[in-house]
C-alpha positions in Angstrom: 238.0 64.1 -103.0 236.6 67.6 -104.0 233.7 67.9 -106.6 234.9 68.5 -110.2 234.7 72.1 -111.3 232.0 72.6 -113.8 232.6 74.2 -117.3 230.5 77.2 -116.1 232.6 77.6 -113.1 235.8 77.5 -115.2 234.4 80.0 -117.6 233.4 82.2 -114.6 236.8 81.9 -112.9 238.6 82.7 -116.4 236.6 85.7 -116.9 237.1 86.8 -113.3 240.8 86.3 -113.6 241.1 88.1 -116.9 239.2 91.0 -115.5 241.5 91.3 -112.6 244.6 90.8 -114.6 243.4 93.5 -117.1 242.9 96.1 -114.4 246.0 95.3 -112.5 248.3 95.1 -115.6 246.8 98.3 -117.1 247.2 100.3 -113.8 250.6 99.2 -112.7 252.3 97.5 -115.6 252.5 93.8 -116.3 256.0 93.2 -115.0 255.3 95.0 -111.7 252.1 92.7 -111.0 253.0 89.3 -109.7 250.9 86.2 -109.7 250.5 86.6 -105.9 248.8 90.0 -106.6 246.7 88.4 -109.1 245.8 85.6 -106.7 244.9 88.1 -104.0 242.8 90.4 -106.1 240.9 87.4 -107.9 240.4 85.3 -104.7 241.3 82.3 -106.7 244.2 80.0 -105.4 247.4 79.9 -107.4 246.9 76.3 -108.3 243.6 77.2 -109.9 245.1 80.2 -111.7 247.8 77.9 -113.2 245.3 75.4 -114.3 243.5 78.0 -116.3 246.8 79.7 -117.6 250.0 77.8 -117.4 252.1 80.8 -117.4 251.8 84.7 -116.7 252.5 85.1 -120.5 249.4 82.9 -121.3 247.4 85.1 -119.0 248.8 88.3 -120.7 248.0 87.0 -124.3 244.6 85.8 -123.3 243.8 89.3 -121.7 245.2 91.1 -124.6 243.1 89.0 -127.0 239.8 89.7 -125.1 240.6 93.4 -124.7 241.2 93.5 -128.4 237.8 92.3 -129.1 236.1 94.7 -126.8 238.2 97.8 -127.7 237.7 97.4 -131.4 234.1 96.4 -130.9 233.4 99.5 -129.0 235.1 101.7 -131.5 233.0 99.8 -134.5 229.9 100.4 -132.5 230.4 104.2 -132.1 231.7 104.6 -135.9 229.0 102.6 -137.4 226.3 104.7 -135.9 227.6 107.6 -138.3 225.9 107.4 -141.7 228.2 109.7 -143.9 231.1 107.7 -144.8 233.8 110.6 -144.4 232.3 111.5 -141.0 232.6 107.8 -140.0 236.3 108.0 -140.3 236.4 111.3 -138.2 234.2 109.5 -135.7 237.3 107.4 -135.0 238.9 110.5 -133.4 235.8 111.3 -131.5 235.7 107.9 -129.9 239.4 108.3 -129.1 238.8 111.7 -127.5 236.3 109.9 -125.2 238.6 107.2 -124.5 241.5 109.5 -123.7 239.2 111.4 -121.2 238.3 108.2 -119.3 239.6 108.1 -115.7 242.7 105.9 -115.3 243.5 106.3 -119.1 247.2 104.9 -119.3 247.6 104.8 -123.1 247.5 102.0 -125.4 247.7 98.8 -123.5 249.2 96.9 -126.6 252.0 99.6 -127.0 252.5 99.3 -123.1 252.7 95.5 -123.4 255.0 95.7 -126.3 257.3 98.1 -124.3 257.4 95.7 -121.5 257.4 92.2 -123.1 257.7 92.7 -126.8 261.4 91.9 -127.1 261.3 88.9 -124.8 257.8 87.4 -125.6 257.1 86.1 -129.0 253.5 85.3 -128.1 252.8 89.0 -126.7 254.6 90.4 -129.7 252.3 88.4 -132.0 249.3 89.6 -130.2 250.3 93.2 -130.3 251.0 93.0 -134.0 247.6 91.2 -134.5 245.8 94.1 -132.8 247.6 96.7 -134.7 246.9 94.9 -138.0 243.2 94.5 -137.1 242.9 98.4 -136.0 244.5 99.2 -139.3 242.2 97.2 -141.4 239.3 98.8 -139.4 240.5 102.2 -140.5 241.2 100.9 -143.9 237.7 99.8 -144.4 236.1 103.1 -143.1 238.5 105.2 -145.2 238.1 103.0 -148.4 234.3 103.2 -148.0 234.6 107.1 -147.8 236.3 106.8 -151.3 239.6 108.0 -149.9 243.3 106.5 -150.2 244.5 108.1 -147.2 244.5 104.9 -145.0 248.2 105.1 -143.9 248.3 108.6 -142.9 245.0 108.4 -141.0 246.0 105.2 -139.3 249.4 107.0 -138.2 247.3 110.1 -137.0 245.3 107.7 -134.8 248.2 106.0 -133.6 250.3 109.1 -132.9 247.2 110.6 -131.0 247.0 107.5 -128.8 250.7 107.5 -127.9 250.8 111.3 -127.4 247.6 111.1 -125.1 249.1 108.2 -123.2 252.1 110.1 -122.5 250.5 113.6 -121.8 247.2 112.6 -120.5 245.3 115.0 -122.4 242.7 114.1 -125.0 243.7 117.0 -127.3 245.9 115.0 -129.5 242.7 113.3 -130.7 241.1 116.7 -131.6 244.2 117.7 -133.4 244.4 114.2 -135.3 240.8 114.6 -136.3 241.5 118.0 -137.9 244.3 116.7 -139.9 242.2 113.6 -140.9 239.6 116.0 -142.0 242.1 117.9 -144.2 243.3 114.4 -145.8 239.5 113.4 -146.4 238.7 117.0 -147.9 236.0 117.7 -145.3 235.6 120.8 -143.2 234.7 118.9 -140.0 
């Protein structure tokens, strides 16, 4: 009888599996990647994978949830370095510009996931909505701290830049959205 798998090994296997799933799903699309490809890339047996995640949908939700924490955390780290509240709002678009310019950028993972699975997976749809609400709430906090009331248009500028950059592969939409946000905030940046 094999030795039981430790909690630490389970944690390491789970993280490795999420890393592989995130990379493959983002590069190729969720529906285009089968569990055999996840198995091959992770080096974990299918039996182990299904012990960690009972269904592919569970893996997708866990991966989106983890990515949300990292994505919004990275954004907050960048924005919170800026002292001036209005410039902090504009720093959102600077962060987006850098993200759009990263090699392999394929747009918003949550929008992509929604396009693939949103209509057929309540769990994925809930995770996508949760991420978008959390992103909206981040922007709302920074906009309100700047003494402005333009949360909705600034959020829509950010979302529109993300979608447009995902389609055309160019970071320019973030710069254009930044200029529009500066006008909404009454700054010249």
